[in-house]
C-alpha positions, 0 to 999 in steps of 0.5 A: 636935934638936940645933942645926946649930950643935952638929952642926957641932961634933960634925962638927969635933970628929970630924974632928979626930979626937977620940974619938966618944963625947968629940964627942957628949959636948962637943957635945950634952950640954954645948954644946948651944947655938948661944952655946956651939957656937958659942963653942966652934968659933971657938976649935977654928978658931983652934987647930990641935990642942987636946989633949983637957985644954985643949978641956975647959977651954975647955968649961968656960969658955964654960959659966962664961961662958954661967952668969955672962950667966944669972945677970946677965939674972935680976939685972936681971930682978929690979931691974926689978921692983923699981925698978917698985915704988918707981915705982908702989907695989905692985899692987893686989891683987883679992881 
């Protein structure tokens, strides 16, 4: 089920005159979270009429940022586990 932001992104892309299949690919397949859709909406509201190439470039930048954030969160979780082991040792394993 698409979020409201994803639907808003799809509609805005259509309203700006981009091809329907392109709009669906951007909104529903690639930028289908509130975070990514909101980022692209911000870009579209700031830019008058970006070329398709510019939209794709922005989409790739947004996805790259999202991937970096996910990787950072995973690293932070792993570090927290390591810190806990340093502080408390390995958990007792009952058999």
